[in-house]
Each structure stands twice: as structure tokens, then as C-alpha cells.
N, C-alpha and C positions, 0 to 999 in steps of 0.2 A: 223629693220621688219627682219624676218628669214628667208629670201635669201641671204647668200653665197654662197660661190663655191663652200662647201661640202656641204651636209646631212650624217646624222652618225646612222650606225645600223638602226635600226626596230624603231626607236623613230616617237610618233604621234605631231601631230601639238601643240595637249593640252602640250607632253612633251619636248617642242624645247623652247629652249629660251624664260622662265617663262613665254611667254603668254597664254593665254585658245585661243583655237582654237576659241571656238564664239566671242576673237577679232578679230581677224582677219579678211582681209578683200579677198575678191572670190580670187584677184593677189596675194600674200601670200600665201593664201591655194597651188594656182592652179601653184606658183614657189616654192615650199617648195614639192609638192610633184614630180615635174616634174625630179627635183633631184636630188629627196633619188628615187626613179624607176630607176632611170642610175644607181646611187650610188649600187643597190640593183641588179638591170641585171649587172653587173659588178664583182659584188661580187661574183655572183653565176658561170657567165662564167670561176672565174680565178679559183672557185672553182674544176672544170669537171675533172677528173680522167685523165690524158693525154693517156691512152690508150684506151677513150673514144671520146676525142674530132672531130673524123672524124666520127664517127659512128651517124647515124641520130636517132632521140628522137623517132621513130614511122615510121613503112609504111609509106612513101612519105614525109618526116618529114625533116624538115632537120637535119644537124650536129648542135652540139652546133660552128662547128669554122664555118658555114654555117650561123648562126645566127647574130654572131658577124659582120663576111662579110655585110650581108642583113642590120643591125643599120647602120653597118659605111658608105655604101652608101645611105640609110634615113637620117640619119643625117649630110649630108654634105647636100641635098635637105631643111631641113626643113631649115639648115643655110641662103641659099638662099632666102630663101622665106620670111626669118625673116629681111634679106637688105634688100628686096624690097617693106615689109609694112615700115620698117624704111626711103626708101626714094618716098613712098608716092605712091606706086601702088599697086596694088591689088596683095597676094603673086600668081606665077603661077601653086604652088604645089597645090596650091586648087583647083583648074583648070584642074589637072591630069585626063586624062583619063584610069579610071576604065576598062575597054574592056584592059590595056598595063601591068595594076598593076601584073600578070602570070612572062611576058612576060621579066615583064624588073627586077622583080625578081632574076629572074633565072640568067638574064644575069649578075648583080650586083653580085650575090654568087657565080657563074664561074669566074667572071674578078677577082673577089678578093680572091677568098677563096683558093688559092694558098699560102696565107700569113699561116704564123705560129699563132697559135690565141693566146699568148702573144702581137707579133704585132698588130692584131688585138684589143686587145683588148690597149692596149697603145696609135693606134691611135684614137678609137672612144673616152678613154678618151680628149687624146691632142683636138679633134673635139671639144669635149664637152667644155671644157676648152674656145676654143672661139667663141664657141659658147654663152655660158652663156654670154661674153662680151655684146655681139649685144641684146643680150634678158634684161642687168640691164639697156639697155636704150631705152626699150619700156614701156610706158608713161602705170602708174600704170590704172588710168583712160580705157585704152585698155584694158587692162587683167582684169577691172571689166564687161566690155561690153559684156552683151550677143551678141554671133554672132561677135564680132569682128575678125577679119582674126588672129590677135597675140593668143589671148585664144583659137580661135581654132587650131591654130598650135601647141601652148603647149599641148594642152588638149590632140589630136592626137597623140601627141611625149610622152609622160608622157604611153600612153593608151597602145600606141606600146611595152613600154619599158616591159610595167608591165605582157602584153598580153605570150611576150617570158620567161621575168622572170617565169612565172607561169611554161611554158611548163618543162624551163629544171627543176623548182623543182617538179617536178611531176616525173620526172626521177629520181634527184640525192637527194630529200629531199632539203627542204630549209638552206641557209648555216645563223653559225651563223650572232649576230649583231658583234660581234668584232675581224671576223677573216679577 
């Protein structure tokens, strides 16, 4: 199975593990991209020039440090939701009121944004490692089942990482897979 603790570079699922992507289950694809997008986001954040870490990416946008703080907050929420799922409960994060997203994001960035970017990156890496140990306990059948809360949680997390990675790459360019 292609799920391990670290995805590397910009491999595609078909180039990883010697197994063709078409032979992968939905769960395997989801797990691969969940890891790969986080690794790419963290590499992109790590490559931000030091004099740009506090500069907004665009008018009204967060800085790279703000993005890292934002993802650290939501990673903790995603981890708690996975714990709920594994405990047999419906993840409360999936019922999060959309009207509160903007204020929650602002509070998260304000409360965590005083840390230095490298510290935020390490915190995200550490928390993602602890989240990965929980994710390994999710039955493959859950991740293969359309509409399953665990599948939704991981899918939203990987898209969230991808969204912010692309924002960073639009300003700073893509990072090399070997960086």
C-alpha cells in the first residue's frame, strides 16, 4: 500500500511504489494525496524568503506565516474530528457553521501568528505526524465509501493544503521536488 508517513517530491501515484494508480483503491489515492499535498505545502512554506514571511500574498490575503498558523489550527480540528469518527461519533467539524469560518480563521491566525514561520512549520509537521497515526486506524472501507465522514475529512484537508500551496506558488513559484 502506498501509505506511509511521508510523501516525497512531486511524484504521482503511478510513479510511487511500483504500482499503477489504476490499481489503487480510492482509499489509497486519498491517503497518498493527503500526505503529498501536506508535504508540498510545507516545502513551499519552507522556501519562502525570510523577508517575505509576514507580507500578505495579495491585498486582503494572509501572509505565508498566516497560512501556516491557519493550517495549524485547522489540522488540530481535523485531528479531533478523526478521533470522533474513530470513536463512532459523527465528526462535529462536518457541522461547523459556515457563518463562523471567517471569524474563526481570523482568530486562529491572530492567536498563532506571533510564532516564527519555522516554528509553525514544525508544529504542523508534528501534528500531522500524530494525525497520520490516527488516519492509519481508519478502515479502508470507510475511505472507499462515498459520503463517509472520514473520506470527506481527508478530502477537504488535502484540498485545503492544495489551495494554500497554490496561493504560495503563485507568488513565489513552485518548489523543486528535491528541496
